[in-house]
C-alpha positions in Angstrom: 72.1 128.1 172.0 70.4 124.9 170.0 68.2 127.4 168.2 71.3 129.5 166.9 74.2 129.1 164.9 77.2 131.4 165.6 78.5 133.2 162.5 81.5 135.4 162.5 80.5 137.6 165.6 76.7 137.2 165.9 74.2 134.2 166.9 71.5 133.5 164.5 68.5 131.9 164.4 68.5 128.4 162.7 65.8 127.3 160.0 64.4 124.6 162.2 63.6 127.5 164.9 61.9 129.9 162.5 60.3 126.8 161.5 58.9 126.2 164.6 57.7 129.7 165.4 56.0 130.1 161.9 54.1 126.9 162.9 52.6 128.3 166.2 51.3 131.5 164.5 50.9 130.8 161.3 47.5 128.8 159.5 48.8 125.0 159.0 47.2 125.2 155.5 49.5 128.0 154.7 52.1 125.4 154.1 55.6 125.4 153.3 57.2 123.2 150.8 60.9 123.4 152.6 62.2 124.6 156.3 64.2 127.1 154.3 64.2 130.5 155.4 65.3 133.3 153.0 68.0 135.6 154.2 69.1 137.7 150.8 68.8 136.2 147.1 70.8 137.6 144.3 69.7 136.5 140.0 69.8 132.5 140.8 71.5 132.0 144.4 69.5 132.5 147.5 71.0 132.3 151.3 69.2 131.4 154.0 69.4 132.1 157.6 72.2 129.8 158.3 74.4 131.1 155.8 73.7 127.9 153.3 73.7 128.9 149.4 71.1 127.5 147.2 70.8 127.3 143.3 67.3 128.2 142.5 65.8 126.2 140.0 62.0 126.9 141.3 62.1 131.3 140.8 59.6 131.9 143.4 57.3 129.7 140.8 58.2 131.3 137.4 57.9 134.7 139.4 61.4 136.3 139.0 62.0 135.5 135.6 64.7 138.6 135.9 66.1 136.9 138.5 66.4 138.0 142.3 66.8 141.7 143.0 67.7 142.7 139.7 69.4 146.0 139.5 66.8 147.9 137.1 63.6 146.6 138.9 64.9 147.0 142.3 66.2 150.6 141.4 62.8 151.7 139.3 60.7 150.5 142.8 63.4 152.1 145.0 63.0 155.7 142.7 58.8 155.1 143.1 59.0 154.8 146.9 60.5 158.0 147.2 57.7 159.3 145.5 54.8 157.6 146.9 54.3 154.3 147.9 50.0 154.1 147.3 47.1 156.7 146.2 44.8 154.1 144.4 44.7 153.9 140.7 40.9 154.4 141.2 40.9 157.5 143.2 44.1 159.6 142.1 46.0 157.5 139.2 49.6 157.8 138.3 51.5 157.6 135.0 52.9 154.4 135.3 49.4 152.6 135.6 48.6 154.2 131.9 52.4 153.3 130.5 52.4 149.7 131.8 49.2 149.7 130.6 50.1 150.9 126.9 53.1 148.5 127.2 51.2 145.5 127.5 49.0 146.5 124.8 51.8 146.3 122.2 53.2 142.9 123.6 49.5 140.4 123.9 48.7 138.6 120.8 45.7 140.5 121.1 45.0 143.6 118.8 42.6 146.6 119.7 42.8 145.7 123.3 42.1 147.7 126.8 43.7 146.5 130.2 42.8 146.3 133.7 45.0 145.6 137.0 44.8 143.5 140.4 47.7 142.5 142.6 47.0 138.7 142.4 46.7 135.8 139.5 43.6 134.6 141.4 42.2 138.5 141.1 42.9 138.3 137.5 41.5 135.1 136.2 38.4 136.0 138.8 37.8 139.0 137.1 38.1 137.5 133.1 35.0 135.6 134.7 33.3 138.4 135.7 34.0 140.5 132.1 33.1 137.4 130.0 29.8 137.1 131.9 29.1 140.8 131.7 29.8 140.6 127.8 27.8 138.2 126.9 25.2 138.1 129.2 25.8 134.1 129.7 26.7 132.4 133.6 28.5 129.3 132.0 32.1 128.7 132.5 34.4 126.1 131.0 37.7 124.9 132.0 39.8 121.8 131.9 40.9 119.2 134.4 44.4 119.2 136.1 44.0 123.0 135.7 45.1 125.5 138.2 43.7 129.5 138.4 43.8 130.3 142.0 42.6 129.4 145.5 39.5 132.0 145.1 36.1 130.3 145.8 35.6 130.7 142.2 39.3 129.9 141.1 38.9 126.8 143.2 35.8 125.7 141.3 37.5 126.3 137.8 40.8 124.7 139.0 40.7 121.0 138.3 42.8 119.7 141.1 41.4 118.6 144.4 44.2 118.4 146.7 45.3 120.3 148.5 43.4 123.1 146.5 39.6 122.1 146.5 40.0 119.4 149.3 36.9 120.7 152.1 36.5 124.2 150.4 33.2 123.7 148.8 30.5 124.5 147.9 32.2 126.0 144.7 30.3 129.0 142.5 27.8 127.6 140.0 27.6 127.1 136.6 31.2 126.0 135.8 32.3 122.7 133.4 35.1 120.6 133.2 36.5 118.2 130.1 39.8 116.3 130.1 42.4 118.4 129.0 44.8 116.8 126.0 47.6 115.6 128.0 49.2 113.0 125.2 51.7 111.2 127.7 48.0 109.9 129.6 46.6 109.2 126.6 44.3 112.1 125.8 44.5 113.7 123.0 43.0 116.6 121.2 40.0 114.6 119.8 39.4 113.3 123.2 39.3 116.6 124.6 37.2 118.0 121.6 35.0 115.3 121.9 34.2 115.8 125.8 33.5 119.4 125.2 30.9 118.6 122.3 29.3 116.0 124.7 29.2 118.8 127.1 27.1 120.7 125.1 25.1 117.9 124.4 24.3 116.6 127.9 24.7 119.4 131.0 25.0 123.0 128.9 23.8 124.5 125.9 26.7 126.6 123.9 24.6 129.7 123.9 24.8 129.7 127.8 28.6 129.6 128.5 30.5 132.6 128.5 34.1 131.7 128.5 36.7 128.7 127.9 39.4 129.0 130.3 42.3 127.4 129.3 46.2 127.2 130.1 48.9 126.8 127.0 50.7 124.8 129.2 49.2 123.0 132.4 51.1 124.7 135.6 49.8 122.9 138.6 48.9 120.2 136.8 51.8 118.8 135.6 53.9 121.1 132.9 51.8 119.3 130.1 51.4 121.5 127.1 48.3 122.0 125.0 49.3 119.4 121.7 50.1 121.5 118.3 46.4 122.9 117.1 44.2 122.1 120.1 44.5 126.0 120.9 43.3 127.0 117.2 40.2 124.4 117.4 38.8 125.9 120.4 39.1 129.3 119.0 37.2 128.0 116.4 34.7 126.3 119.1 34.7 129.9 120.6 34.0 131.7 117.6 31.3 129.1 116.4 28.8 129.3 119.3 30.1 133.2 120.7 31.8 131.9 123.4 34.9 134.0 124.7 38.5 132.3 124.8 40.0 133.6 128.2 44.3 132.1 128.0 45.8 131.8 131.0 49.2 133.0 130.8 50.0 133.5 134.7 52.5 130.8 134.8 53.5 130.6 130.8 54.2 134.3 130.2 56.4 137.0 130.4 59.3 134.9 127.9 58.9 132.0 130.1 58.2 129.4 126.9 60.8 131.3 124.7 58.0 133.9 123.2 56.7 136.7 125.6 53.3 134.5 125.8 53.1 130.7 125.4 49.9 131.1 123.4 51.6 133.0 120.4 53.4 130.0 120.0 50.1 128.3 118.4 49.2 132.2 116.3 45.7 132.5 118.1 44.6 135.8 119.4 42.3 135.5 122.7 39.9 137.6 123.5 41.4 137.8 126.8 44.4 137.3 128.5 45.6 136.7 132.5 48.8 138.0 133.7 50.5 137.9 137.0 53.8 135.9 138.1 56.5 136.8 135.6 54.8 140.5 134.9 56.9 142.4 138.1 59.9 140.7 139.3 58.5 140.0 142.4 56.3 142.7 143.0 52.3 142.2 143.3 50.5 143.0 140.1 48.5 141.2 138.0 46.5 141.9 134.7 43.5 141.4 132.9 44.0 142.1 129.0 41.2 141.4 126.5 39.2 142.7 123.2 38.3 146.4 124.2 34.9 146.0 123.2 34.6 143.0 125.5 37.1 145.0 128.6 34.5 147.6 128.7 31.4 145.3 129.2 31.3 146.3 133.1 30.0 149.6 133.9 32.9 152.1 136.1 33.2 150.8 139.4 33.1 147.4 138.7 36.6 146.8 138.4 39.0 147.0 140.5 40.6 146.5 144.1 42.3 148.9 146.9 45.4 148.0 146.2 45.2 147.1 142.2 48.2 148.1 139.8 49.7 149.8 142.7 52.7 152.3 142.0 55.4 150.2 143.3 54.5 146.9 140.9 53.6 149.4 137.8 57.3 150.5 138.4 58.6 147.1 138.5 56.7 146.3 135.5 58.0 148.6 133.2 61.5 147.8 134.5 60.5 144.1 133.4 59.4 144.6 130.1 62.9 146.7 129.5 65.1 144.2 130.6 63.3 141.2 128.9 64.0 143.4 125.6 67.7 144.3 126.5 68.5 141.3 127.4 66.8 139.1 124.9 65.6 137.0 127.6 63.2 135.3 125.3 65.4 134.1 123.3 67.8 132.9 126.2 64.8 131.5 127.7 65.2 129.2 124.9 68.6 128.0 125.3 68.2 127.6 129.1 65.5 125.0 128.4 67.5 123.6 125.5 70.3 122.7 128.2 67.7 121.7 131.0 65.8 119.5 128.4 69.0 118.0 127.5 70.0 117.0 130.5 66.8 115.8 131.7 66.9 113.8 128.3 70.2 112.0 129.9 68.4 110.9 133.4 65.9 109.4 131.1 67.9 107.9 129.2 70.0 106.4 132.2 67.0 105.8 134.4 64.4 104.6 131.5 62.2 103.0 134.4 61.9 106.1 136.5 62.1 108.8 134.2 58.6 108.1 132.2 58.3 111.4 130.3 60.6 114.6 129.4 58.7 118.0 128.3 59.3 121.5 128.3 58.8 124.7 126.1 61.5 127.4 126.5 62.6 127.4 130.2 59.8 125.9 131.3 60.6 122.1 131.5 59.6 119.0 133.6 59.9 115.6 134.0 57.4 112.4 135.0 58.5 110.2 137.3 57.1 106.2 137.3 57.9 103.2 138.6 58.7 100.5 136.2 58.7 103.0 132.8 54.8 102.5 133.2 52.7 105.9 132.9 49.8 104.3 135.0 52.5 104.0 138.6 53.1 107.8 139.2 56.0 107.6 141.9 55.2 110.8 143.9 57.3 109.2 146.6 60.6 109.4 144.2 59.5 112.8 143.5 59.0 114.4 147.0 62.5 112.5 148.0 64.3 114.0 145.5 63.3 117.7 146.1 64.3 117.0 149.6 67.8 115.7 148.9 68.2 118.6 146.2 67.3 121.2 148.6 70.0 119.0 151.2 72.4 119.6 148.6 71.9 123.1 147.7 69.3 123.1 145.1 65.7 124.2 145.6 63.6 122.2 143.3 59.7 121.7 143.5 57.3 119.7 142.2 53.5 119.4 140.3 50.9 117.1 139.0 47.9 116.1 140.1 49.4 112.4 140.5 51.9 114.5 142.5 55.1 112.7 140.5 56.7 115.5 138.1 59.7 117.4 138.6 59.3 121.0 137.5 62.0 123.7 136.5 61.7 126.8 136.6 65.0 129.2 136.7 64.9 132.7 136.2 65.9 133.3 132.9 69.0 135.5 133.5 70.9 132.9 135.2 74.9 132.2 134.3 75.0 129.3 132.8 77.5 128.0 135.2 74.6 128.3 137.8 72.9 126.8 135.7 75.3 123.9 134.9 75.9 123.5 138.9 72.2 123.1 139.6 71.9 120.1 137.4 74.9 118.4 138.5 73.4 118.5 141.9 69.8 117.5 139.8 71.8 114.0 138.5 73.7 113.4 141.8 70.4 114.1 143.8 68.7 111.5 141.5 71.5 108.9 141.7 71.1 109.2 145.6 67.5 108.9 145.7 67.1 106.1 143.2 69.3 104.3 145.5 68.0 105.1 148.5 
């Protein structure tokens, strides 16, 4: 019975037993952060197979913005299942795909737009680049250090973080170039990034050979660094000057996560293309590329798509998510969740100024960067990992990010009850105190 726990009248397998089975059959490269096996989840609570309860400060990496198993989302998917689960939108399409596209065109910060659907964020970015190359007739793409855009070959080339995403997987797609992202805490400002872009145009690729610049308004995996105020507008001006398309990757920042429906709205700019996934459908796989109609229509029929692109279940879930965001005012609630989290992280920073180097965030996308001796040049990846492990042991799912592995990021569901938010914050504070003293 060592691999089982007794609950009531039944024996259930332990987390460790499932982890052993997993390691025997699933490739090592598809690792998992915690050996915690989910049994069920509701809103911001998760229960594992051993019956232990957790507060969820990860939301499946910004996917269940509307909480686990929101009844309206689940109800919409169940209704769709009663009708059909798949017909392929490129063979015999269905109304929900058209309706979801219409809804997206109403809310994205792009005028005269069209959309296309795929299944994952990486596919969205990949197709955005394909569309940009066809629309401009140019091969080059510029991305930023620290950016993350997916794990396909082209997207790995765009991604500006080697471990674990690029290590050993080269060579990558050619004609991809990188410049520094303006992370002000690290001493890189907007002027530095723009100067590097100008130098790139002088030394590596002429601007009239560049199809697109791909940028996250707030870097996700790279460390939750927000683009400084005005930077996206300056990129927009550069793109307009040279006929380059601006692709804004809102896969992690979209659907209310930052207190606006999309983070780029805060900058008042109009992208040429925007990529969407994660929070779009409350946990059901679907992603979208939305862009100016003339750009999106550049590829010939059949050049875009995929067998599971815009699945009926994903479209039904996506329509329900948009209704929930509107009815429950989740953009406004995101701002309040973020304010409470930022207050908590600032308290930690005041208590441990030598360990919490920076606190930053927008809406409910917040983070703290851990260092030694208050020195930005001494990232503390060990403390970051220790804190995540201790928090999980205490019942809080807490994940990290950053090229240096020293950023704790918080992505609680926007629907999290405030008592659960406070409970999670209390666990975080206790886990931090114990980790520092460990």
